C-alpha positions, 0 to 999 in steps of 0.5 A: 406314316409321314407328316401330313402336308401343310396346308393339307388339302386332301385327307383319307377317311382314316386320317380324318378319323384319327385327327377327330379322335386326337382332337377329342382327347381319345387318341394319344396320352391324356394330359393327366396333369391338366386333369378334368379342367384340361379336358374341359378346355380341350373339348370347349364344352361338356354337355349336361343331362339329367339321366344318371345310370352309371354316372351323369354324362358330365362325369362320363366324359372326363372318365372316357379320356382320363380313366377312373378320376374321382367323381367328387374331383370332377365336380370340384374341377368344374365348379370350384374357384370359378373355372367354368360356367353353365350356359346354352352351347350345344345344349346345356353345357359346362363351358370354360369361364374364359369363354364368357365374353364369346357368348355375348352374341347369344345373350344379346339374342335372348335379350332381344327375343320377342316371344317366350314359352313361359310368361314372366309375372310382373316384378318377378325378375327384379325380385329374383335379382334383389334376393340373389344380391342379398342372399345368394347363391340360391337354388330356385327352390330357395328363391321361392319355389321351382314349380307351381305344380308337380308337372315338370313344365309348370315353372313358378314365377321365380323359376321363370325369372331366374332362368330368364336372368341366366339367359340374359347373363345377369345370373350365372349357374355356379354349381349343381347341387343335387342336380339343382342349379345354384344361381348367383349374380354374374357380377360376383361369379364371373371374374371382372376382366371377363364380365363384359359383352363388348365383343360384337357378334362377328368376333364371338362367332369367329372364336366359337367356329375356331374353337369348334374346329379345334375340338373336332380336328376336322369337320364339315360346315354342319359339324362345325355349326352343330358344336355350339349350335350356330346357324349355317349362315353364321358359320359361313359369315366368319369361317374364312377368317376363323383360322381353319383351313379348307380340306377335302376328305375322302368319301365325305362328299362335302367341303370340310375345314380343319384345325391347321395345328391338327395337320402338322403331325400325324395322329399317333398313340394309344387308343382309349378303350371305354364306354362313351356317354351317349352325350359325348361330344365325339358322337354329338352329331349323328351324320358325322358319327355315321360318316366317320365311324359307320355307326348309327347313334341314337339315344333311346331313353325317350323312346317308348320301351317297346320300340327301343332297339338297343336299350334305355341308355346304350353307351357306345364302346370305343376301342382301337379308334373304332366304335365296336358295339354298345352296352345298355348298363344298369346297377344293382347294388355292387353289380354292373348289369349289362342289360343288352350288349350289341357287338359288331363281331367276335373280335370286339369281345375283349374290348367290350369286356375291358370297358365293362370291367373298368367302368364297374371298378370306377363306380365301385361295382365288384361284379359284372353280369351280362343279361342279353347279347344281340348275337346270342352266340357271343354271350358265352365268349363275353362271359368267359372273357369277363371271368378271365379278366377278373380272375 
């Protein structure tokens, strides 16, 4: 395959798929020297979520790209020496610290927000800031309690206040401790040269649209907007000045934009074979995932059990640049249990076996047990492949 034309105006569906995989760090040799921090900067945002099956999603994302990186090393890479901060991007995300100034538009929007779901008791905001200045970093529990009752939504006054301060940018989450946010004042946690809201909305949006385009490789307006949860009109206002170039992708039926650097050389190299977190940025946007991979992605953790089709935490299996199935995993002692496996066809069996064995090793499991395979005739081939690979 020869180099794509510069600027490229027409891409095949296969070229777009490979560009997207490379942009997401799943095609080619991973930058192991850059490690987890390199993955974070490459992706621009890594989503956090409370669910932990094999591991939490922010651990699974670098694992999918780098392989068996130590889980403690993952946490240190994010939080040690102020290399990242947590804020609202695609969802609650870990973000590179150098992007702090570019979320000024969102901090301003929160400060100007007229209505909130939780009432803020008089004096609570000032008390939280005062306590953090004197004693921080602190969790919400240490600030006076996270909940008023056992209900998940019933926040205490101090929790409401510190979360409001987080949105405003006066407070930063500096780490997660036992999944609790640890808060400190931004003036202590953010490097002085980055601690400002001087950039206007247009400059912030230009940067985030450009970053989204780089992280996606190629995307539609909706794809680009979804990456950092921007509004379509916000993308429209800046995309012409973002540095992204317009392209046409076969079969997409919508205008698209690409990172010009992604068009300079054809994507080549080794494909990762791995389980993907359901919150992996490769598959964030359902319509994009269907368009690129022909794969319908839906997290069913919040679906009533009788209505689940693929399982509680079904993880897509990526192999050869395609999504070839999904696995709903669990752990029982030293055994990784594949509660439910969905395969496209028999050709996917070796890849699914490889993905299961590597994941088991990463989480210190010494055995893999397969319970249910949607195509019953593929269960025994998968079990044999697992036994052969282990043997």
